[in-house]
ChimeraX commands (.cxc) that place a marker at each C-alpha (Angstrom):
marker #1 position 124.11,-4.48,-98.43 radius 0.5
marker #1 position 122.70,-6.10,-101.41 radius 0.5
marker #1 position 119.78,-8.19,-100.82 radius 0.5
marker #1 position 119.96,-10.78,-103.51 radius 0.5
marker #1 position 123.57,-10.24,-103.50 radius 0.5
marker #1 position 122.56,-8.16,-100.67 radius 0.5
marker #1 position 124.51,-5.20,-100.05 radius 0.5
marker #1 position 122.43,-3.16,-97.85 radius 0.5
marker #1 position 119.44,-3.60,-95.73 radius 0.5
marker #1 position 117.19,-1.06,-94.39 radius 0.5
marker #1 position 114.28,-1.35,-92.66 radius 0.5
marker #1 position 111.62,-1.73,-95.15 radius 0.5
marker #1 position 114.04,-1.51,-96.46 radius 0.5
marker #1 position 116.41,-3.51,-95.69 radius 0.5
marker #1 position 118.49,-2.68,-97.91 radius 0.5
marker #1 position 120.96,-5.04,-99.29 radius 0.5
marker #1 position 123.86,-6.90,-97.83 radius 0.5
marker #1 position 127.31,-7.67,-98.89 radius 0.5
marker #1 position 127.81,-11.22,-99.98 radius 0.5
marker #1 position 130.04,-12.74,-97.32 radius 0.5
marker #1 position 129.13,-9.99,-94.86 radius 0.5
marker #1 position 129.89,-10.99,-91.27 radius 0.5
marker #1 position 128.33,-8.15,-89.24 radius 0.5
marker #1 position 124.92,-6.49,-89.19 radius 0.5
marker #1 position 124.22,-3.08,-87.66 radius 0.5
marker #1 position 120.72,-1.88,-86.70 radius 0.5
marker #1 position 120.32,1.89,-86.35 radius 0.5
marker #1 position 117.69,4.28,-85.03 radius 0.5
marker #1 position 114.04,3.50,-84.46 radius 0.5
marker #1 position 111.25,4.50,-82.10 radius 0.5
marker #1 position 111.04,3.39,-78.48 radius 0.5
marker #1 position 108.45,5.89,-77.26 radius 0.5
marker #1 position 110.95,8.52,-78.38 radius 0.5
marker #1 position 113.10,8.67,-81.50 radius 0.5
marker #1 position 116.36,6.78,-81.01 radius 0.5
marker #1 position 119.98,7.30,-82.08 radius 0.5
marker #1 position 120.99,3.81,-80.88 radius 0.5
marker #1 position 123.04,1.51,-83.10 radius 0.5
marker #1 position 123.68,-2.09,-82.12 radius 0.5
marker #1 position 125.45,-4.90,-83.93 radius 0.5
marker #1 position 125.49,-8.65,-84.30 radius 0.5
marker #1 position 127.73,-11.29,-85.81 radius 0.5
marker #1 position 125.31,-12.71,-88.38 radius 0.5
marker #1 position 126.62,-16.28,-88.23 radius 0.5
marker #1 position 126.30,-16.53,-84.44 radius 0.5
marker #1 position 123.01,-16.40,-82.53 radius 0.5
marker #1 position 123.02,-14.15,-79.49 radius 0.5
marker #1 position 122.01,-10.73,-78.19 radius 0.5
marker #1 position 123.12,-7.53,-79.92 radius 0.5
marker #1 position 125.91,-5.32,-78.55 radius 0.5
marker #1 position 126.19,-1.53,-78.47 radius 0.5
marker #1 position 127.84,0.01,-81.57 radius 0.5
marker #1 position 127.51,3.79,-81.11 radius 0.5
marker #1 position 125.08,6.61,-81.88 radius 0.5
marker #1 position 123.67,8.10,-85.07 radius 0.5
marker #1 position 124.25,11.83,-85.62 radius 0.5
marker #1 position 120.51,12.37,-85.21 radius 0.5
marker #1 position 117.88,10.40,-83.27 radius 0.5
marker #1 position 115.26,9.28,-85.79 radius 0.5
marker #1 position 113.04,6.44,-86.97 radius 0.5
marker #1 position 111.83,5.07,-90.31 radius 0.5
marker #1 position 115.08,5.72,-92.16 radius 0.5
marker #1 position 116.82,3.35,-94.59 radius 0.5
marker #1 position 120.30,1.87,-94.86 radius 0.5
marker #1 position 122.62,1.16,-97.80 radius 0.5
marker #1 position 126.05,-0.44,-97.67 radius 0.5
marker #1 position 129.19,-1.06,-99.70 radius 0.5
marker #1 position 130.30,-3.99,-97.54 radius 0.5
marker #1 position 132.70,-1.79,-95.55 radius 0.5
marker #1 position 130.69,1.41,-95.06 radius 0.5
marker #1 position 127.02,1.77,-94.12 radius 0.5
marker #1 position 124.94,4.91,-94.76 radius 0.5
marker #1 position 121.63,5.66,-93.01 radius 0.5
marker #1 position 119.35,8.12,-94.84 radius 0.5
marker #1 position 116.10,9.97,-94.21 radius 0.5
marker #1 position 113.59,9.25,-91.47 radius 0.5
marker #1 position 111.64,11.33,-89.01 radius 0.5
marker #1 position 112.67,13.16,-85.85 radius 0.5
marker #1 position 109.12,14.44,-85.44 radius 0.5
marker #1 position 109.91,16.43,-88.59 radius 0.5
marker #1 position 110.89,14.85,-91.91 radius 0.5
marker #1 position 114.64,14.40,-92.30 radius 0.5
marker #1 position 117.03,14.52,-95.27 radius 0.5
marker #1 position 120.02,13.61,-93.09 radius 0.5
marker #1 position 122.49,10.90,-94.15 radius 0.5
marker #1 position 125.19,9.67,-91.78 radius 0.5
marker #1 position 127.73,6.88,-92.17 radius 0.5
marker #1 position 129.70,4.30,-90.24 radius 0.5
marker #1 position 132.57,1.92,-90.87 radius 0.5
marker #1 position 130.78,-1.37,-90.24 radius 0.5
marker #1 position 133.79,-3.23,-88.80 radius 0.5
marker #1 position 134.55,-0.51,-86.21 radius 0.5
marker #1 position 132.23,0.43,-83.35 radius 0.5
marker #1 position 131.77,4.16,-82.85 radius 0.5
marker #1 position 129.47,7.09,-83.50 radius 0.5
marker #1 position 128.22,7.92,-86.99 radius 0.5
marker #1 position 129.58,10.88,-89.00 radius 0.5
marker #1 position 127.73,13.32,-91.28 radius 0.5
marker #1 position 127.52,12.20,-94.94 radius 0.5
marker #1 position 125.25,14.72,-96.71 radius 0.5
marker #1 position 121.58,15.27,-97.55 radius 0.5
marker #1 position 118.97,13.41,-99.60 radius 0.5
marker #1 position 117.33,15.35,-102.45 radius 0.5
marker #1 position 114.16,15.60,-100.34 radius 0.5
marker #1 position 113.38,15.18,-96.65 radius 0.5
marker #1 position 111.21,12.11,-96.12 radius 0.5
marker #1 position 110.56,9.06,-93.94 radius 0.5
marker #1 position 109.39,5.54,-94.73 radius 0.5
marker #1 position 112.10,5.33,-97.41 radius 0.5
marker #1 position 113.86,2.14,-98.60 radius 0.5
marker #1 position 117.41,1.54,-99.79 radius 0.5
marker #1 position 119.21,-0.74,-102.26 radius 0.5
marker #1 position 122.92,-0.81,-103.06 radius 0.5
marker #1 position 125.85,-2.18,-104.99 radius 0.5
marker #1 position 129.48,-2.23,-103.84 radius 0.5
marker #1 position 129.80,1.39,-104.88 radius 0.5
marker #1 position 126.39,3.06,-105.12 radius 0.5
marker #1 position 123.34,3.35,-102.85 radius 0.5
marker #1 position 119.84,4.28,-104.02 radius 0.5
marker #1 position 117.07,5.51,-101.69 radius 0.5
marker #1 position 113.49,5.18,-102.97 radius 0.5
marker #1 position 109.97,6.19,-101.98 radius 0.5
marker #1 position 108.79,7.61,-98.67 radius 0.5
marker #1 position 106.51,10.34,-97.34 radius 0.5
marker #1 position 107.20,14.05,-97.69 radius 0.5
marker #1 position 103.70,15.17,-96.70 radius 0.5
marker #1 position 102.63,13.27,-99.82 radius 0.5
marker #1 position 103.51,9.81,-101.13 radius 0.5
marker #1 position 106.84,9.92,-102.95 radius 0.5
marker #1 position 108.14,8.08,-106.02 radius 0.5
marker #1 position 111.54,9.80,-105.77 radius 0.5
marker #1 position 114.76,7.81,-106.04 radius 0.5
marker #1 position 118.11,9.47,-105.31 radius 0.5
marker #1 position 121.60,8.01,-105.26 radius 0.5
marker #1 position 125.00,8.38,-103.62 radius 0.5
marker #1 position 128.50,7.06,-104.12 radius 0.5
marker #1 position 128.91,5.28,-100.78 radius 0.5
marker #1 position 132.66,5.88,-100.45 radius 0.5
marker #1 position 132.35,9.65,-100.98 radius 0.5
marker #1 position 130.50,11.98,-98.60 radius 0.5
marker #1 position 128.21,14.46,-100.30 radius 0.5
marker #1 position 124.60,15.22,-101.17 radius 0.5
marker #1 position 122.43,12.76,-103.10 radius 0.5
marker #1 position 121.58,13.18,-106.79 radius 0.5
marker #1 position 118.34,12.44,-108.64 radius 0.5
marker #1 position 118.09,8.86,-109.98 radius 0.5
marker #1 position 114.54,8.51,-111.38 radius 0.5
marker #1 position 111.05,7.50,-110.24 radius 0.5
marker #1 position 109.49,4.34,-108.84 radius 0.5
marker #1 position 106.57,2.86,-110.80 radius 0.5
marker #1 position 104.23,4.09,-108.04 radius 0.5
marker #1 position 104.56,6.65,-105.25 radius 0.5
marker #1 position 104.43,5.01,-101.82 radius 0.5
marker #1 position 105.85,5.06,-98.31 radius 0.5
marker #1 position 107.31,2.12,-96.36 radius 0.5
marker #1 position 108.42,-0.06,-99.26 radius 0.5
marker #1 position 111.38,-2.39,-98.66 radius 0.5
marker #1 position 114.53,-2.71,-100.75 radius 0.5
marker #1 position 116.67,-5.69,-101.68 radius 0.5
marker #1 position 119.54,-5.93,-104.10 radius 0.5
marker #1 position 122.26,-7.81,-105.88 radius 0.5
marker #1 position 125.43,-6.00,-106.94 radius 0.5
marker #1 position 123.69,-4.90,-110.14 radius 0.5
marker #1 position 119.93,-4.80,-109.55 radius 0.5
marker #1 position 117.72,-3.32,-106.81 radius 0.5
marker #1 position 114.12,-4.35,-106.14 radius 0.5
marker #1 position 111.65,-2.25,-104.13 radius 0.5
marker #1 position 108.63,-4.17,-102.80 radius 0.5
marker #1 position 105.40,-3.38,-100.98 radius 0.5
marker #1 position 104.48,-0.08,-99.36 radius 0.5
marker #1 position 101.44,2.07,-98.75 radius 0.5
marker #1 position 99.84,4.61,-101.09 radius 0.5
marker #1 position 96.37,5.00,-99.58 radius 0.5
marker #1 position 96.07,1.21,-99.74 radius 0.5
marker #1 position 98.47,-1.62,-98.98 radius 0.5
marker #1 position 100.63,-2.46,-101.99 radius 0.5
marker #1 position 101.99,-5.73,-103.41 radius 0.5
marker #1 position 103.95,-3.91,-106.12 radius 0.5
marker #1 position 107.59,-4.76,-106.81 radius 0.5
marker #1 position 109.67,-2.66,-109.19 radius 0.5
marker #1 position 113.34,-2.86,-110.13 radius 0.5
marker #1 position 116.26,-0.75,-111.26 radius 0.5
marker #1 position 119.77,-1.27,-112.57 radius 0.5
marker #1 position 121.73,0.38,-109.77 radius 0.5
marker #1 position 124.56,1.69,-111.98 radius 0.5
marker #1 position 122.20,3.41,-114.44 radius 0.5
marker #1 position 119.94,6.33,-113.54 radius 0.5
marker #1 position 116.40,6.04,-114.84 radius 0.5
marker #1 position 112.85,5.14,-113.90 radius 0.5
marker #1 position 111.98,1.78,-112.31 radius 0.5
marker #1 position 110.30,-1.06,-114.22 radius 0.5
marker #1 position 107.63,-3.53,-113.06 radius 0.5
marker #1 position 109.01,-6.71,-111.45 radius 0.5
marker #1 position 105.95,-8.64,-110.17 radius 0.5
marker #1 position 103.78,-8.92,-107.06 radius 0.5
marker #1 position 104.37,-9.94,-103.45 radius 0.5
marker #1 position 102.26,-12.84,-102.13 radius 0.5
marker #1 position 100.39,-10.36,-99.89 radius 0.5
marker #1 position 99.93,-6.58,-100.15 radius 0.5
marker #1 position 101.62,-4.99,-97.15 radius 0.5
marker #1 position 103.94,-2.25,-95.90 radius 0.5
marker #1 position 106.54,-1.96,-93.17 radius 0.5
marker #1 position 108.23,-5.14,-94.40 radius 0.5
marker #1 position 111.96,-5.93,-94.16 radius 0.5
marker #1 position 114.27,-7.59,-96.66 radius 0.5
marker #1 position 117.34,-9.82,-96.56 radius 0.5
marker #1 position 119.37,-11.18,-99.47 radius 0.5
marker #1 position 121.97,-13.70,-100.53 radius 0.5
marker #1 position 122.90,-11.74,-103.64 radius 0.5
marker #1 position 120.74,-13.99,-105.82 radius 0.5
marker #1 position 117.63,-14.42,-103.68 radius 0.5
marker #1 position 115.74,-11.79,-101.71 radius 0.5
marker #1 position 113.35,-12.57,-98.85 radius 0.5
marker #1 position 110.66,-10.12,-97.67 radius 0.5
marker #1 position 109.53,-10.61,-94.07 radius 0.5
marker #1 position 106.74,-9.24,-91.88 radius 0.5
marker #1 position 104.86,-5.98,-92.38 radius 0.5
marker #1 position 101.20,-5.14,-92.00 radius 0.5
marker #1 position 98.23,-5.97,-94.20 radius 0.5
marker #1 position 95.95,-4.08,-91.81 radius 0.5
marker #1 position 97.04,-6.57,-89.16 radius 0.5
marker #1 position 100.63,-7.48,-88.36 radius 0.5
marker #1 position 102.09,-10.21,-90.57 radius 0.5
marker #1 position 104.60,-13.04,-90.04 radius 0.5
marker #1 position 104.67,-13.82,-93.78 radius 0.5
marker #1 position 107.96,-14.28,-95.62 radius 0.5
marker #1 position 108.09,-14.51,-99.42 radius 0.5
marker #1 position 111.04,-14.66,-101.79 radius 0.5
marker #1 position 112.18,-13.69,-105.26 radius 0.5
marker #1 position 115.11,-14.42,-107.53 radius 0.5
marker #1 position 116.49,-10.91,-107.97 radius 0.5
marker #1 position 117.71,-11.38,-111.53 radius 0.5
marker #1 position 114.36,-12.71,-112.79 radius 0.5
marker #1 position 111.14,-10.67,-112.90 radius 0.5
marker #1 position 108.07,-12.49,-111.61 radius 0.5
marker #1 position 105.77,-12.87,-108.64 radius 0.5
marker #1 position 107.08,-13.76,-105.18 radius 0.5
marker #1 position 106.70,-17.26,-103.71 radius 0.5
marker #1 position 105.95,-18.34,-100.13 radius 0.5
marker #1 position 109.02,-18.87,-97.94 radius 0.5
marker #1 position 107.74,-19.51,-94.38 radius 0.5
marker #1 position 106.85,-17.56,-91.21 radius 0.5
marker #1 position 108.75,-15.28,-88.84 radius 0.5
marker #1 position 108.83,-16.26,-85.16 radius 0.5
marker #1 position 106.55,-13.28,-84.40 radius 0.5
marker #1 position 104.22,-11.19,-86.57 radius 0.5
marker #1 position 105.39,-7.57,-86.67 radius 0.5
marker #1 position 105.77,-4.50,-88.87 radius 0.5
marker #1 position 108.44,-1.86,-89.43 radius 0.5
marker #1 position 111.26,-4.24,-88.66 radius 0.5
marker #1 position 114.60,-4.38,-90.50 radius 0.5
marker #1 position 116.89,-7.01,-92.00 radius 0.5
marker #1 position 120.61,-7.68,-92.32 radius 0.5
marker #1 position 122.27,-10.57,-94.07 radius 0.5
marker #1 position 125.39,-12.44,-95.07 radius 0.5
marker #1 position 125.65,-14.46,-98.26 radius 0.5
marker #1 position 123.83,-17.34,-96.55 radius 0.5
marker #1 position 121.85,-16.11,-93.53 radius 0.5
marker #1 position 119.32,-13.33,-93.02 radius 0.5
marker #1 position 118.41,-11.80,-89.64 radius 0.5
marker #1 position 115.24,-9.75,-89.05 radius 0.5
marker #1 position 115.29,-7.39,-86.06 radius 0.5
marker #1 position 112.93,-5.13,-84.15 radius 0.5
marker #1 position 109.46,-4.02,-85.21 radius 0.5
marker #1 position 106.10,-3.56,-83.58 radius 0.5
marker #1 position 103.39,-6.10,-82.79 radius 0.5
marker #1 position 101.25,-4.00,-80.48 radius 0.5
marker #1 position 104.31,-3.43,-78.30 radius 0.5
marker #1 position 107.79,-2.42,-79.37 radius 0.5
marker #1 position 109.88,-5.49,-80.18 radius 0.5
marker #1 position 113.52,-6.43,-79.54 radius 0.5
marker #1 position 113.08,-9.79,-81.31 radius 0.5
marker #1 position 115.64,-11.00,-83.82 radius 0.5
marker #1 position 114.99,-14.15,-85.85 radius 0.5
marker #1 position 116.99,-15.74,-88.65 radius 0.5
marker #1 position 116.67,-17.84,-91.77 radius 0.5
marker #1 position 118.93,-19.66,-94.18 radius 0.5
marker #1 position 118.15,-17.68,-97.32 radius 0.5
marker #1 position 118.58,-20.56,-99.77 radius 0.5
marker #1 position 116.17,-22.84,-97.90 radius 0.5
marker #1 position 112.45,-22.10,-97.48 radius 0.5
marker #1 position 111.12,-22.65,-93.98 radius 0.5
marker #1 position 110.15,-20.89,-90.77 radius 0.5
marker #1 position 112.49,-18.51,-88.93 radius 0.5
marker #1 position 114.33,-19.43,-85.73 radius 0.5
marker #1 position 115.11,-17.30,-82.67 radius 0.5
marker #1 position 118.41,-15.38,-82.87 radius 0.5
marker #1 position 118.50,-13.13,-79.78 radius 0.5
marker #1 position 117.46,-9.62,-78.69 radius 0.5
marker #1 position 118.35,-6.09,-79.76 radius 0.5
marker #1 position 119.79,-3.82,-77.06 radius 0.5
marker #1 position 116.48,-1.88,-77.06 radius 0.5
marker #1 position 112.97,-2.78,-78.22 radius 0.5
marker #1 position 112.02,-0.49,-81.10 radius 0.5
marker #1 position 110.39,-0.22,-84.51 radius 0.5
marker #1 position 111.20,1.83,-87.59 radius 0.5
marker #1 position 114.81,0.64,-87.35 radius 0.5
marker #1 position 117.20,0.47,-90.34 radius 0.5
marker #1 position 119.85,-2.14,-91.06 radius 0.5
marker #1 position 123.20,-2.32,-92.87 radius 0.5
marker #1 position 125.64,-5.18,-93.17 radius 0.5
marker #1 position 129.23,-5.78,-94.10 radius 0.5
marker #1 position 132.59,-6.91,-92.72 radius 0.5
marker link #1:1,2 radius 0.2
marker link #1:2,3 radius 0.2
marker link #1:3,4 radius 0.2
marker link #1:4,5 radius 0.2
marker link #1:5,6 radius 0.2
marker link #1:6,7 radius 0.2
marker link #1:7,8 radius 0.2
marker link #1:8,9 radius 0.2
marker link #1:9,10 radius 0.2
marker link #1:10,11 radius 0.2
marker link #1:11,12 radius 0.2
marker link #1:12,13 radius 0.2
marker link #1:13,14 radius 0.2
marker link #1:14,15 radius 0.2
marker link #1:15,16 radius 0.2
marker link #1:16,17 radius 0.2
marker link #1:17,18 radius 0.2
marker link #1:18,19 radius 0.2
marker link #1:19,20 radius 0.2
marker link #1:20,21 radius 0.2
marker link #1:21,22 radius 0.2
marker link #1:22,23 radius 0.2
marker link #1:23,24 radius 0.2
marker link #1:24,25 radius 0.2
marker link #1:25,26 radius 0.2
marker link #1:26,27 radius 0.2
marker link #1:27,28 radius 0.2
marker link #1:28,29 radius 0.2
marker link #1:29,30 radius 0.2
marker link #1:30,31 radius 0.2
marker link #1:31,32 radius 0.2
marker link #1:32,33 radius 0.2
marker link #1:33,34 radius 0.2
marker link #1:34,35 radius 0.2
marker link #1:35,36 radius 0.2
marker link #1:36,37 radius 0.2
marker link #1:37,38 radius 0.2
marker link #1:38,39 radius 0.2
marker link #1:39,40 radius 0.2
marker link #1:40,41 radius 0.2
marker link #1:41,42 radius 0.2
marker link #1:42,43 radius 0.2
marker link #1:43,44 radius 0.2
marker link #1:44,45 radius 0.2
marker link #1:45,46 radius 0.2
marker link #1:46,47 radius 0.2
marker link #1:47,48 radius 0.2
marker link #1:48,49 radius 0.2
marker link #1:49,50 radius 0.2
marker link #1:50,51 radius 0.2
marker link #1:51,52 radius 0.2
marker link #1:52,53 radius 0.2
marker link #1:53,54 radius 0.2
marker link #1:54,55 radius 0.2
marker link #1:55,56 radius 0.2
marker link #1:56,57 radius 0.2
marker link #1:57,58 radius 0.2
marker link #1:58,59 radius 0.2
marker link #1:59,60 radius 0.2
marker link #1:60,61 radius 0.2
marker link #1:61,62 radius 0.2
marker link #1:62,63 radius 0.2
marker link #1:63,64 radius 0.2
marker link #1:64,65 radius 0.2
marker link #1:65,66 radius 0.2
marker link #1:66,67 radius 0.2
marker link #1:67,68 radius 0.2
marker link #1:68,69 radius 0.2
marker link #1:69,70 radius 0.2
marker link #1:70,71 radius 0.2
marker link #1:71,72 radius 0.2
marker link #1:72,73 radius 0.2
marker link #1:73,74 radius 0.2
marker link #1:74,75 radius 0.2
marker link #1:75,76 radius 0.2
marker link #1:76,77 radius 0.2
marker link #1:77,78 radius 0.2
marker link #1:78,79 radius 0.2
marker link #1:79,80 radius 0.2
marker link #1:80,81 radius 0.2
marker link #1:81,82 radius 0.2
marker link #1:82,83 radius 0.2
marker link #1:83,84 radius 0.2
marker link #1:84,85 radius 0.2
marker link #1:85,86 radius 0.2
marker link #1:86,87 radius 0.2
marker link #1:87,88 radius 0.2
marker link #1:88,89 radius 0.2
marker link #1:89,90 radius 0.2
marker link #1:90,91 radius 0.2
marker link #1:91,92 radius 0.2
marker link #1:92,93 radius 0.2
marker link #1:93,94 radius 0.2
marker link #1:94,95 radius 0.2
marker link #1:95,96 radius 0.2
marker link #1:96,97 radius 0.2
marker link #1:97,98 radius 0.2
marker link #1:98,99 radius 0.2
marker link #1:99,100 radius 0.2
marker link #1:100,101 radius 0.2
marker link #1:101,102 radius 0.2
marker link #1:102,103 radius 0.2
marker link #1:103,104 radius 0.2
marker link #1:104,105 radius 0.2
marker link #1:105,106 radius 0.2
marker link #1:106,107 radius 0.2
marker link #1:107,108 radius 0.2
marker link #1:108,109 radius 0.2
marker link #1:109,110 radius 0.2
marker link #1:110,111 radius 0.2
marker link #1:111,112 radius 0.2
marker link #1:112,113 radius 0.2
marker link #1:113,114 radius 0.2
marker link #1:114,115 radius 0.2
marker link #1:115,116 radius 0.2
marker link #1:116,117 radius 0.2
marker link #1:117,118 radius 0.2
marker link #1:118,119 radius 0.2
marker link #1:119,120 radius 0.2
marker link #1:120,121 radius 0.2
marker link #1:121,122 radius 0.2
marker link #1:122,123 radius 0.2
marker link #1:123,124 radius 0.2
marker link #1:124,125 radius 0.2
marker link #1:125,126 radius 0.2
marker link #1:126,127 radius 0.2
marker link #1:127,128 radius 0.2
marker link #1:128,129 radius 0.2
marker link #1:129,130 radius 0.2
marker link #1:130,131 radius 0.2
marker link #1:131,132 radius 0.2
marker link #1:132,133 radius 0.2
marker link #1:133,134 radius 0.2
marker link #1:134,135 radius 0.2
marker link #1:135,136 radius 0.2
marker link #1:136,137 radius 0.2
marker link #1:137,138 radius 0.2
marker link #1:138,139 radius 0.2
marker link #1:139,140 radius 0.2
marker link #1:140,141 radius 0.2
marker link #1:141,142 radius 0.2
marker link #1:142,143 radius 0.2
marker link #1:143,144 radius 0.2
marker link #1:144,145 radius 0.2
marker link #1:145,146 radius 0.2
marker link #1:146,147 radius 0.2
marker link #1:147,148 radius 0.2
marker link #1:148,149 radius 0.2
marker link #1:149,150 radius 0.2
marker link #1:150,151 radius 0.2
marker link #1:151,152 radius 0.2
marker link #1:152,153 radius 0.2
marker link #1:153,154 radius 0.2
marker link #1:154,155 radius 0.2
marker link #1:155,156 radius 0.2
marker link #1:156,157 radius 0.2
marker link #1:157,158 radius 0.2
marker link #1:158,159 radius 0.2
marker link #1:159,160 radius 0.2
marker link #1:160,161 radius 0.2
marker link #1:161,162 radius 0.2
marker link #1:162,163 radius 0.2
marker link #1:163,164 radius 0.2
marker link #1:164,165 radius 0.2
marker link #1:165,166 radius 0.2
marker link #1:166,167 radius 0.2
marker link #1:167,168 radius 0.2
marker link #1:168,169 radius 0.2
marker link #1:169,170 radius 0.2
marker link #1:170,171 radius 0.2
marker link #1:171,172 radius 0.2
marker link #1:172,173 radius 0.2
marker link #1:173,174 radius 0.2
marker link #1:174,175 radius 0.2
marker link #1:175,176 radius 0.2
marker link #1:176,177 radius 0.2
marker link #1:177,178 radius 0.2
marker link #1:178,179 radius 0.2
marker link #1:179,180 radius 0.2
marker link #1:180,181 radius 0.2
marker link #1:181,182 radius 0.2
marker link #1:182,183 radius 0.2
marker link #1:183,184 radius 0.2
marker link #1:184,185 radius 0.2
marker link #1:185,186 radius 0.2
marker link #1:186,187 radius 0.2
marker link #1:187,188 radius 0.2
marker link #1:188,189 radius 0.2
marker link #1:189,190 radius 0.2
marker link #1:190,191 radius 0.2
marker link #1:191,192 radius 0.2
marker link #1:192,193 radius 0.2
marker link #1:193,194 radius 0.2
marker link #1:194,195 radius 0.2
marker link #1:195,196 radius 0.2
marker link #1:196,197 radius 0.2
marker link #1:197,198 radius 0.2
marker link #1:198,199 radius 0.2
marker link #1:199,200 radius 0.2
marker link #1:200,201 radius 0.2
marker link #1:201,202 radius 0.2
marker link #1:202,203 radius 0.2
marker link #1:203,204 radius 0.2
marker link #1:204,205 radius 0.2
marker link #1:205,206 radius 0.2
marker link #1:206,207 radius 0.2
marker link #1:207,208 radius 0.2
marker link #1:208,209 radius 0.2
marker link #1:209,210 radius 0.2
marker link #1:210,211 radius 0.2
marker link #1:211,212 radius 0.2
marker link #1:212,213 radius 0.2
marker link #1:213,214 radius 0.2
marker link #1:214,215 radius 0.2
marker link #1:215,216 radius 0.2
marker link #1:216,217 radius 0.2
marker link #1:217,218 radius 0.2
marker link #1:218,219 radius 0.2
marker link #1:219,220 radius 0.2
marker link #1:220,221 radius 0.2
marker link #1:221,222 radius 0.2
marker link #1:222,223 radius 0.2
marker link #1:223,224 radius 0.2
marker link #1:224,225 radius 0.2
marker link #1:225,226 radius 0.2
marker link #1:226,227 radius 0.2
marker link #1:227,228 radius 0.2
marker link #1:228,229 radius 0.2
marker link #1:229,230 radius 0.2
marker link #1:230,231 radius 0.2
marker link #1:231,232 radius 0.2
marker link #1:232,233 radius 0.2
marker link #1:233,234 radius 0.2
marker link #1:234,235 radius 0.2
marker link #1:235,236 radius 0.2
marker link #1:236,237 radius 0.2
marker link #1:237,238 radius 0.2
marker link #1:238,239 radius 0.2
marker link #1:239,240 radius 0.2
marker link #1:240,241 radius 0.2
marker link #1:241,242 radius 0.2
marker link #1:242,243 radius 0.2
marker link #1:243,244 radius 0.2
marker link #1:244,245 radius 0.2
marker link #1:245,246 radius 0.2
marker link #1:246,247 radius 0.2
marker link #1:247,248 radius 0.2
marker link #1:248,249 radius 0.2
marker link #1:249,250 radius 0.2
marker link #1:250,251 radius 0.2
marker link #1:251,252 radius 0.2
marker link #1:252,253 radius 0.2
marker link #1:253,254 radius 0.2
marker link #1:254,255 radius 0.2
marker link #1:255,256 radius 0.2
marker link #1:256,257 radius 0.2
marker link #1:257,258 radius 0.2
marker link #1:258,259 radius 0.2
marker link #1:259,260 radius 0.2
marker link #1:260,261 radius 0.2
marker link #1:261,262 radius 0.2
marker link #1:262,263 radius 0.2
marker link #1:263,264 radius 0.2
marker link #1:264,265 radius 0.2
marker link #1:265,266 radius 0.2
marker link #1:266,267 radius 0.2
marker link #1:267,268 radius 0.2
marker link #1:268,269 radius 0.2
marker link #1:269,270 radius 0.2
marker link #1:270,271 radius 0.2
marker link #1:271,272 radius 0.2
marker link #1:272,273 radius 0.2
marker link #1:273,274 radius 0.2
marker link #1:274,275 radius 0.2
marker link #1:275,276 radius 0.2
marker link #1:276,277 radius 0.2
marker link #1:277,278 radius 0.2
marker link #1:278,279 radius 0.2
marker link #1:279,280 radius 0.2
marker link #1:280,281 radius 0.2
marker link #1:281,282 radius 0.2
marker link #1:282,283 radius 0.2
marker link #1:283,284 radius 0.2
marker link #1:284,285 radius 0.2
marker link #1:285,286 radius 0.2
marker link #1:286,287 radius 0.2
marker link #1:287,288 radius 0.2
marker link #1:288,289 radius 0.2
marker link #1:289,290 radius 0.2
marker link #1:290,291 radius 0.2
marker link #1:291,292 radius 0.2
marker link #1:292,293 radius 0.2
marker link #1:293,294 radius 0.2
marker link #1:294,295 radius 0.2
marker link #1:295,296 radius 0.2
marker link #1:296,297 radius 0.2
marker link #1:297,298 radius 0.2
marker link #1:298,299 radius 0.2
marker link #1:299,300 radius 0.2
marker link #1:300,301 radius 0.2
marker link #1:301,302 radius 0.2
marker link #1:302,303 radius 0.2
view
């Protein structure tokens, strides 16, 4: 989804979401064991999530990217670092299929995407990573090198329009407020975008295609903070409002108008979903529950 034109959403990454997306799918996570569960919601309609199918591999702390019709989950941890990517057709419930491998096995990665291309950035390989790699979402295969983030870190979040991706927050030995951006169609290194309102990691992102909203995370304690950016315009983030519950390592999915944050951890594993109207600053409202309480979940959206 793009987050500011949101095409995909991953945890932390959210990843972005397709403008006019109708469905969000949350995949994987940790429930006391690594999970292969996927569940879905209709973004416009509050209610509990329904079962979608299973990932090819039970894992947590992966990222999602989406073309609007297809979602791809990449990376994560099974107890060992994973380079696995698997994909789904968002409109059709069922089990995921093998897509290919990332350029390096890692968890705590984030994703951004356009209608055609997905980019995975950052993570932990045994060391903090600044690696970005990319795929053509419609075509199964292994990822290719894209370039480097401005700083190596794990657990950033990603938001995107159809042309630009923004990676925000993370952890690199200290909590980070860094945001950097790329032009999704053009391989190369990221450039500085601005700062989040609070340094934190394990945040999630949702997007309208023009605006991206970062929600939750941890600053050393769990956060309910949401802040927003205009994706096309570099600068510092502004305050948006509060989530219904402070938590970290949640994920986001979105349509062109509404964003939904799901899962996370706030001392206990969470099944909470809450939603916002992306164009209008304010506090989040209750949406419903995931099928299983978990954190380190990834999200994709489309129709």
